[in-house]
C-alpha positions in Angstrom: 70.2 98.8 89.9 68.3 99.4 93.1 65.3 101.6 93.2 65.0 104.4 95.8 63.1 102.2 98.3 65.7 99.4 98.0 68.5 101.9 98.4 67.0 103.2 101.5 66.6 99.7 103.0 70.2 98.9 102.1 71.4 102.1 103.7 69.5 101.4 106.8 70.9 97.8 107.0 74.4 99.3 106.8 73.7 101.7 109.6 72.2 98.9 111.9 75.3 96.8 111.4 78.3 99.0 111.2 80.7 96.2 112.0 79.5 94.3 108.9 80.1 97.5 106.8 83.7 97.5 107.8 84.1 93.8 107.0 82.5 94.4 103.6 84.8 97.3 102.8 87.9 95.2 103.6 86.9 92.8 100.8 87.9 93.9 97.2 84.4 93.1 95.8 82.7 94.8 98.8 84.9 97.8 98.4 83.7 98.3 94.8 80.1 97.6 95.8 80.1 100.3 98.5 81.7 102.8 96.1 79.1 102.1 93.5 76.4 102.5 96.2 77.8 105.8 97.3 77.8 107.0 93.7 74.0 106.6 93.5 72.8 107.9 96.8 71.3 111.3 97.6 73.0 113.7 100.0 71.1 112.5 103.2 71.7 108.9 102.4 75.4 109.6 101.9 75.6 111.2 105.3 73.9 108.1 106.8 76.5 105.7 105.2 79.5 107.9 106.2 78.2 107.8 109.8 78.1 104.1 109.6 81.7 104.0 108.4 83.3 106.4 110.8 83.9 104.0 113.7 86.1 101.9 111.4 87.6 104.8 109.5 91.1 104.4 111.0 91.0 100.6 110.5 89.8 101.0 106.8 92.4 103.8 106.2 95.2 101.2 106.6 93.5 98.3 104.9 94.7 97.5 101.3 91.0 97.5 100.1 89.2 99.6 102.7 91.3 102.7 102.1 89.7 103.1 98.6 86.3 103.7 100.2 87.7 106.3 102.6 89.5 108.0 99.8 86.4 108.0 97.7 84.5 109.8 100.4 87.3 112.4 101.0 87.6 113.1 97.3 83.9 113.2 96.4 82.1 114.6 99.5 82.6 117.9 101.4 84.2 118.2 104.8 80.9 118.6 106.6 79.8 115.2 105.3 83.2 113.7 106.0 83.5 115.2 109.5 83.1 111.9 111.3 85.8 110.2 109.1 88.2 113.1 109.4 87.8 113.1 113.2 88.8 109.5 113.4 91.7 110.0 111.0 92.9 113.0 113.0 92.8 110.9 116.2 95.2 108.3 114.6 97.1 110.5 112.2 100.6 109.2 112.8 99.7 105.6 112.6 97.7 106.1 109.4 100.5 108.3 107.8 103.1 105.6 108.4 101.2 102.9 106.7 101.4 101.9 103.0 97.6 102.4 102.4 97.2 105.1 105.1 99.7 107.5 103.6 97.4 107.8 100.5 94.5 108.5 102.8 96.5 111.3 104.5 97.4 112.8 101.2 93.7 112.9 100.3 92.9 114.6 103.6 95.5 117.3 103.0 94.3 117.9 99.5 90.5 117.7 99.8 89.6 118.4 103.4 88.7 121.9 104.6 88.1 123.7 107.9 89.2 123.0 111.4 89.7 119.2 111.0 92.1 119.7 108.1 94.0 122.3 110.2 94.2 119.7 113.0 95.4 117.0 110.6 98.1 119.3 109.2 99.2 120.2 112.8 99.6 116.5 113.6 101.6 116.0 110.5 103.8 118.9 111.3 104.4 117.8 114.8 105.7 114.5 113.5 107.3 115.9 110.4 110.9 114.6 111.1 109.7 111.1 111.9 107.4 111.1 108.9 110.2 112.2 106.6 112.3 109.3 107.6 109.5 106.8 107.3 109.1 104.6 104.1 105.5 105.8 103.7 105.2 108.9 105.8 107.7 110.7 103.5 105.1 110.6 100.7 102.7 112.5 102.8 105.2 115.3 103.1 106.2 115.2 99.5 102.5 115.4 98.4 102.1 118.4 100.7 105.0 120.2 98.9 103.7 119.2 95.6 100.4 120.9 96.2 102.3 124.2 95.8 100.5 125.9 98.7 103.2 128.3 99.9 102.0 128.4 103.6 102.1 124.6 103.8 105.6 124.4 102.4 106.7 127.2 104.7 105.3 125.4 107.7 107.1 122.2 106.8 110.4 123.8 106.1 110.2 125.6 109.4 109.5 122.3 111.1 112.5 120.6 109.4 114.9 123.5 110.0 118.1 122.5 111.6 117.7 118.8 110.4 118.2 119.2 106.7 121.8 117.8 106.6 120.9 114.7 108.6 117.6 114.2 106.6 119.6 114.4 103.4 121.6 111.3 104.4 118.4 109.3 105.1 117.1 107.0 102.3 113.5 108.3 102.6 114.0 111.8 104.0 116.4 112.8 101.3 113.4 112.7 98.8 111.6 115.1 101.0 114.6 117.5 101.0 114.9 117.2 97.2 111.1 117.9 96.8 111.5 121.1 98.9 114.5 122.2 96.9 112.9 121.5 93.4 109.4 122.8 94.1 109.4 125.4 96.8 110.8 128.5 95.0 114.1 130.4 95.3 113.7 131.9 98.7 113.1 128.5 100.5 115.5 126.5 98.4 118.3 129.1 99.2 117.6 128.7 103.0 117.9 125.0 102.7 121.1 125.1 100.7 122.7 127.6 103.1 121.8 125.3 106.0 123.4 122.3 104.2 126.6 124.3 103.5 126.9 125.4 107.1 126.6 121.9 108.3 129.8 120.7 110.2 130.0 117.7 107.9 129.0 119.6 104.7 131.8 117.8 102.7 130.4 114.4 103.7 127.1 115.3 101.9 129.1 115.2 98.6 129.9 111.5 98.9 126.9 110.2 100.7 124.7 107.5 98.9 121.5 109.7 99.4 122.7 113.2 100.1 124.6 113.3 96.8 121.1 113.4 95.0 120.2 116.4 97.3 123.4 118.2 96.4 122.7 117.5 92.6 119.3 119.1 93.1 120.8 122.0 95.0 123.3 122.6 92.2 120.4 122.6 89.7 118.2 125.2 91.6 120.8 127.3 93.4 121.4 131.0 92.4 123.5 133.9 93.5 125.7 133.5 96.6 124.2 130.1 97.5 125.3 128.8 94.1 128.7 130.3 94.4 129.2 128.8 98.0 128.0 125.4 96.8 130.4 125.5 93.8 133.2 126.5 96.2 132.5 123.5 98.4 132.6 121.2 95.4 135.8 122.7 94.0 137.5 122.3 97.4 136.6 118.6 97.6 137.1 117.6 93.9 140.0 115.3 94.6 138.1 113.1 97.1 135.0 113.2 95.1 136.8 111.8 92.0 137.5 108.5 93.8 133.9 108.1 95.1 131.0 106.7 93.2 128.5 109.3 94.5 130.9 112.2 94.4 131.5 111.5 90.7 127.8 111.9 90.0 127.9 115.4 91.4 131.0 116.2 89.5 129.5 115.1 86.2 126.6 117.6 86.9 129.0 120.3 88.1 131.2 120.1 85.0 128.2 120.0 82.7 126.8 123.1 84.3 130.2 124.9 84.1 130.4 124.1 80.4 126.9 125.4 79.7 127.6 128.7 81.4 131.1 129.1 79.9 
């Protein structure tokens, strides 16, 4: 409802008191008010407000209300405008990625940011990929990355997780990342993951694990050629022990169903 003069005065007041802006954005009503303001500003005014927000970007990113303002900026403004915000996020990437609200902000960074700062944020994510995979919130950042279906990003992630897929499959959170890679990365990458799982010293234990059994079910669904044959061989060898295990039974149900369909 403000006219241009009132908007400018409001923007200037935000810049002069950046700490107050952060406090406002951490309030649900203030969050919506700042978003509505950003919707109505011209390009120069938006830049001014973003500069006022940047010092608190990392704090807002992990705030249940404030993260909505940061995400609004990331989704609606280009990377040049968001450079101050992205710099702060990159500086505290791991802390933000492992937070309930922050993981949503990191997903928006990967999807919408461009240029050098996006590359830096992705590099930070990759450096901490194993820890993020095992984190209750960080795993969503990695799953989102795979879901974007950008082959080079998925390839980077799979390379970073190489050698750990069996252990990750047995983790409550990381198993979801492994499943996502199997289901959405294409045959070449899924085959590499399956072969690594089959070559694991404890491959048979994956068949009866509370979390890894879901990974094996996904592997059974997407596997082809030799990888599929080897996986079926592993299951066939361990059928008797799987029949007496709750999780093994789930794999056997899928295994038998697939065999019937191909018979």
